[in-house]
C-alpha positions as CSV (number, residue, x, y, z in Angstrom):
1,X,6.5,-18.9,0.3
2,X,10.1,-17.9,-0.1
3,X,12.6,-18.9,2.6
4,X,14.0,-15.7,4.4
5,X,17.6,-15.2,3.2
6,X,17.1,-16.9,-0.1
7,X,18.6,-15.0,-3.0
8,X,16.8,-12.2,-4.6
9,X,16.8,-10.9,-8.1
10,X,18.9,-7.7,-8.5
11,X,16.5,-6.4,-10.9
12,X,13.1,-8.1,-10.5
13,X,11.1,-8.8,-13.7
14,X,8.4,-6.4,-14.7
15,X,5.3,-7.1,-12.6
16,X,2.1,-8.1,-14.2
17,X,0.7,-5.0,-12.4
18,X,-3.0,-4.4,-12.3
19,X,-3.6,-7.2,-14.9
20,X,-2.4,-9.8,-12.5
21,X,-4.0,-8.3,-9.5
22,X,-7.3,-7.8,-11.4
23,X,-7.3,-11.5,-12.3
24,X,-6.4,-12.4,-8.7
25,X,-9.3,-10.4,-7.4
26,X,-11.6,-12.2,-9.8
27,X,-10.9,-15.5,-8.1
28,X,-13.3,-14.5,-5.3
29,X,-10.8,-15.3,-2.6
30,X,-9.4,-12.6,-0.3
31,X,-6.1,-10.9,-1.4
32,X,-3.9,-9.8,1.5
33,X,-1.6,-6.7,1.1
34,X,0.8,-5.5,3.8
35,X,1.8,-2.0,3.9
36,X,5.2,-1.1,2.6
37,X,7.1,2.1,3.0
38,X,10.3,1.7,1.0
39,X,12.0,-0.6,-1.5
40,X,13.4,-2.9,1.3
41,X,10.1,-3.4,2.9
42,X,8.6,-4.3,-0.5
43,X,11.3,-6.9,-1.0
44,X,10.5,-8.4,2.5
45,X,6.8,-8.6,1.6
46,X,7.5,-10.2,-1.7
47,X,10.0,-12.8,0.0
48,X,7.2,-13.7,2.5
49,X,5.0,-14.7,-0.5
50,X,2.3,-12.1,-0.3
51,X,0.5,-11.2,-3.6
52,X,0.7,-7.3,-3.4
53,X,1.9,-4.4,-1.4
54,X,0.1,-1.3,-0.3
55,X,2.1,2.0,-0.2
56,X,0.0,4.0,2.3
57,X,0.3,7.6,3.3
58,X,0.7,7.0,7.1
59,X,3.8,4.6,6.7
60,X,5.3,6.7,3.8
61,X,5.0,9.9,5.7
62,X,6.4,8.5,8.9
63,X,9.3,6.6,7.2
64,X,10.4,9.1,4.5
65,X,9.6,12.3,6.3
66,X,9.5,11.5,9.9
67,X,6.1,13.4,9.9
68,X,2.5,12.6,10.6
69,X,-0.1,11.8,7.9
70,X,-1.7,15.2,7.7
71,X,-1.2,16.1,4.1
72,X,2.5,17.1,4.5
73,X,3.6,14.5,1.9
74,X,3.3,15.9,-1.7
75,X,2.4,14.4,-5.0
76,X,6.1,14.6,-6.1
77,X,7.4,12.8,-3.1
78,X,4.8,10.1,-3.3
79,X,5.7,9.5,-6.9
80,X,9.3,9.4,-6.2
81,X,8.9,6.8,-3.4
82,X,6.5,4.8,-5.6
83,X,9.0,4.6,-8.4
84,X,11.7,3.1,-6.1
85,X,9.3,0.6,-4.6
86,X,7.9,-0.6,-7.9
87,X,11.5,-1.0,-9.4
88,X,12.5,-3.1,-6.4
89,X,9.8,-5.8,-6.6
90,X,7.7,-7.9,-9.0
91,X,4.8,-7.5,-6.7
92,X,1.8,-5.2,-7.7
93,X,1.9,-2.2,-5.6
94,X,-1.2,-0.1,-4.7
95,X,-0.5,3.5,-4.1
96,X,-2.2,6.2,-1.9
97,X,-3.0,9.4,-3.7
98,X,-4.8,11.0,-0.8
99,X,-7.4,13.6,-2.3
100,X,-5.7,13.7,-5.7
101,X,-3.7,16.8,-4.7
102,X,-6.0,19.3,-6.1
103,X,-8.9,19.7,-8.6
104,X,-9.8,17.3,-11.4
105,X,-6.8,18.3,-13.6
106,X,-4.5,17.5,-10.5
107,X,-6.3,14.1,-10.2
108,X,-5.5,13.4,-13.9
109,X,-1.9,14.3,-13.4
110,X,-1.7,12.1,-10.3
111,X,-3.2,9.1,-12.2
112,X,-0.7,9.6,-15.1
113,X,2.1,9.8,-12.7
114,X,1.1,6.6,-10.9
115,X,0.9,4.6,-14.0
116,X,4.2,5.9,-15.3
117,X,6.1,4.8,-12.2
118,X,4.6,1.3,-12.3
119,X,1.8,1.3,-9.6
120,X,-0.8,-1.3,-10.2
121,X,-3.5,0.6,-8.4
122,X,-4.3,4.1,-6.9
123,X,-6.5,4.9,-3.9
124,X,-8.4,8.3,-3.9
125,X,-10.5,9.6,-1.1
126,X,-13.2,12.1,-0.2
127,X,-11.5,14.0,2.5
128,X,-11.0,17.7,2.6
129,X,-7.5,18.9,2.2
130,X,-5.3,18.7,4.2
131,X,-6.3,15.1,4.9
132,X,-5.6,13.0,7.9
133,X,-5.0,9.4,8.7
134,X,-8.3,7.6,8.6
135,X,-8.1,6.4,12.2
136,X,-7.4,9.7,13.8
137,X,-9.7,12.6,14.9
138,X,-10.2,16.0,13.0
139,X,-11.2,14.6,9.6
140,X,-13.6,16.3,7.3
141,X,-15.1,15.3,3.9
142,X,-16.3,17.2,0.8
143,X,-19.8,17.0,-0.2
144,X,-21.2,14.1,-2.3
145,X,-21.1,15.8,-5.6
146,X,-17.5,16.9,-5.3
147,X,-16.5,13.4,-4.0
148,X,-18.1,11.8,-6.9
149,X,-16.5,14.3,-9.3
150,X,-13.1,13.5,-7.8
151,X,-13.4,9.7,-8.3
152,X,-14.9,10.2,-11.8
153,X,-11.9,12.2,-12.8
154,X,-9.6,9.5,-11.8
155,X,-11.6,6.8,-13.7
156,X,-12.0,9.1,-16.7
157,X,-8.2,9.8,-16.9
158,X,-7.3,6.1,-16.5
159,X,-9.8,5.2,-19.4
160,X,-8.9,8.2,-21.7
161,X,-5.2,7.5,-21.5
162,X,-5.8,3.8,-21.8
163,X,-3.9,2.9,-18.6
164,X,-3.7,-0.4,-16.9
165,X,-4.5,1.0,-13.4
166,X,-7.0,-0.2,-10.7
167,X,-8.9,2.7,-9.0
168,X,-9.9,2.3,-5.4
169,X,-12.4,4.9,-4.2
170,X,-12.3,5.6,-0.5
171,X,-14.8,7.4,1.8
172,X,-14.0,8.8,5.3
173,X,-17.7,9.9,5.8
174,X,-18.4,7.3,8.5
175,X,-16.5,9.5,11.0
176,X,-18.1,12.7,10.1
177,X,-21.6,12.0,8.5
178,X,-22.4,8.5,9.7
179,X,-22.3,4.9,8.3
180,X,-25.2,5.4,6.0
181,X,-23.7,8.3,4.2
182,X,-20.4,6.4,3.9
183,X,-22.1,3.5,2.5
184,X,-24.1,5.6,0.0
185,X,-20.9,7.1,-1.2
186,X,-19.0,3.9,-1.8
187,X,-21.9,2.5,-3.6
188,X,-22.0,5.7,-5.9
189,X,-18.3,5.3,-6.4
190,X,-18.8,1.7,-7.5
191,X,-21.6,2.8,-9.8
192,X,-19.4,5.4,-11.3
193,X,-16.8,2.6,-12.3
194,X,-14.4,2.3,-9.4
195,X,-12.8,-1.1,-9.4
196,X,-12.5,-1.3,-5.6
197,X,-14.3,0.7,-2.9
198,X,-13.0,1.3,0.7
199,X,-15.2,2.4,3.6
200,X,-12.7,3.8,6.0
201,X,-12.8,2.8,9.7
202,X,-15.9,0.8,10.4
203,X,-16.3,0.9,14.2
204,X,-18.1,-2.5,14.7
205,X,-18.4,-5.9,13.2
206,X,-21.9,-4.9,12.3
207,X,-20.7,-2.1,10.1
208,X,-18.0,-4.3,8.6
209,X,-20.8,-6.9,7.8
210,X,-23.1,-4.3,6.2
211,X,-20.5,-2.9,4.0
212,X,-19.2,-6.3,3.1
213,X,-22.6,-7.3,1.8
214,X,-23.1,-4.1,-0.2
215,X,-23.2,-3.9,-3.9
216,X,-20.0,-1.8,-4.0
217,X,-17.6,-3.5,-6.5
218,X,-14.6,-5.3,-4.8
219,X,-14.6,-4.3,-1.2
220,X,-11.5,-3.4,0.8
221,X,-10.9,-3.9,4.6
222,X,-8.1,-2.2,6.5
223,X,-6.8,-3.8,9.7
224,X,-4.9,-1.2,11.7
225,X,-3.4,-2.1,15.0
226,X,-4.8,-0.1,17.9
227,X,-7.3,1.6,15.4
228,X,-11.0,2.1,15.3
229,X,-11.9,-1.0,13.4
230,X,-12.3,-4.5,15.0
231,X,-9.5,-6.9,14.0
232,X,-10.9,-9.8,12.0
233,X,-9.0,-12.8,10.5
234,X,-8.7,-13.2,6.7
235,X,-11.3,-16.0,6.8
236,X,-13.9,-13.9,8.6
237,X,-13.3,-11.0,6.2
238,X,-13.7,-13.2,3.2
239,X,-16.9,-14.7,4.6
240,X,-18.2,-11.1,4.9
241,X,-17.7,-10.5,1.3
242,X,-14.3,-8.8,1.2
243,X,-12.0,-9.0,-1.8
244,X,-8.9,-7.2,-0.3
245,X,-7.5,-6.6,3.1
246,X,-4.6,-4.3,3.7
247,X,-2.5,-4.0,6.8
248,X,-1.2,-0.4,6.2
249,X,1.1,0.1,9.3
250,X,1.9,-3.4,10.5
251,X,5.5,-3.4,9.1
252,X,6.0,0.3,10.2
253,X,5.1,-0.5,13.8
254,X,7.2,-3.6,14.0
255,X,10.1,-1.7,12.4
256,X,9.9,1.2,15.0
257,X,9.9,-1.6,17.8
258,X,12.9,-3.4,16.3
259,X,15.0,-0.2,15.8
260,X,14.2,1.0,19.4
261,X,15.3,-2.5,20.7
262,X,18.6,-2.5,18.5
263,X,19.6,1.0,19.7
264,X,18.9,0.1,23.4
265,X,21.1,-3.0,22.9
266,X,23.9,-0.8,21.3
267,X,23.7,1.6,24.3
268,X,24.2,-1.4,26.7
269,X,27.0,-3.0,24.5
270,X,24.9,-6.0,23.7
271,X,24.3,-7.9,20.4
272,X,21.3,-10.3,20.5
273,X,22.3,-12.1,17.3
274,X,19.1,-14.4,17.4
275,X,16.9,-11.2,17.2
276,X,18.2,-9.8,13.9
277,X,18.8,-10.6,10.3
278,X,22.2,-11.8,9.6
279,X,24.5,-9.7,7.4
280,X,24.4,-12.6,4.7
281,X,20.6,-12.6,4.9
282,X,20.5,-9.0,4.1
283,X,23.0,-9.3,1.2
284,X,20.6,-11.8,-0.2
285,X,17.6,-9.8,0.3
286,X,19.0,-6.8,-1.7
287,X,20.3,-9.1,-4.6
288,X,24.0,-9.1,-3.8
289,X,24.6,-12.8,-4.9
290,X,22.7,-12.0,-8.2
291,X,24.9,-8.9,-8.7
292,X,28.2,-10.9,-8.2
293,X,26.8,-13.6,-10.6
294,X,25.9,-11.0,-13.3
295,X,29.3,-9.3,-12.9
296,X,31.1,-12.5,-13.2
297,X,29.2,-13.5,-16.3
298,X,30.0,-10.2,-17.9
299,X,33.5,-9.4,-16.8
300,X,35.0,-12.8,-15.5
301,X,35.8,-13.8,-11.8
302,X,36.2,-11.0,-9.3
303,X,39.3,-10.7,-7.1
304,X,38.4,-10.7,-3.4
305,X,34.9,-10.5,-2.0
306,X,32.3,-7.9,-1.3
307,X,31.9,-6.5,2.2
308,X,29.7,-4.1,4.0
309,X,32.0,-1.0,3.9
């Protein structure tokens, strides 16, 4: 695990992407992926020593638009943010494609776009558009045949174009049609060739255990603070049969808390230095020392120093 404040590469080396993540998943030990929402948060996750990041719709909609995760984020906006995040880190990044943004042809375009900007994987779900965050009320899902068609379209597009991209197939049917229907769907998605499955929002440890023991490819758990699913430790999830756990909103929730604390301190004329990153730490995180070193090697020693203006 990297030490916070240690220098960061200005331009990180190209990630091994899905090849590296696929090899890691084959180790049969749990992979953990915190949710990221911009390039800076991705660098923080990489600095902490995690093996992947998850670019989820809830955090991305909140951080980039200041809006709820109800289908307002478009394909183009998702792809633009993903491009920035993937360029800033060597970590494999899993992206959230919602419903694929349309019919089977839209799904194909979404898969192609995800691969071109460097995403290692893509999640596609069976909700009806406009979708909603999986831990909120008011969701609806499409029927079995259409859901399977959507997932199959993503897999076919990946394979026909020879892309190195992991496909995660998600079902939200637990909230609308019950656990047995959701379990049927993720198993059908696995049979269709999905690399990972994701049964969204199990409401009990029993449901987590039943899904974890299902024959449904690599299985994904999502730990959402204050959400519908019981919070289990990585060791517990691994024992239940999960291959991947994501924490889609953890960084976002802490970021909001920290920003509110900071503005309240400013309003009161205070500066609690032990509760914030230092200016030099931040310069290191965004690769400033590496920039200076590169510039000096190319142009010779600089006059003066860099500052925050």
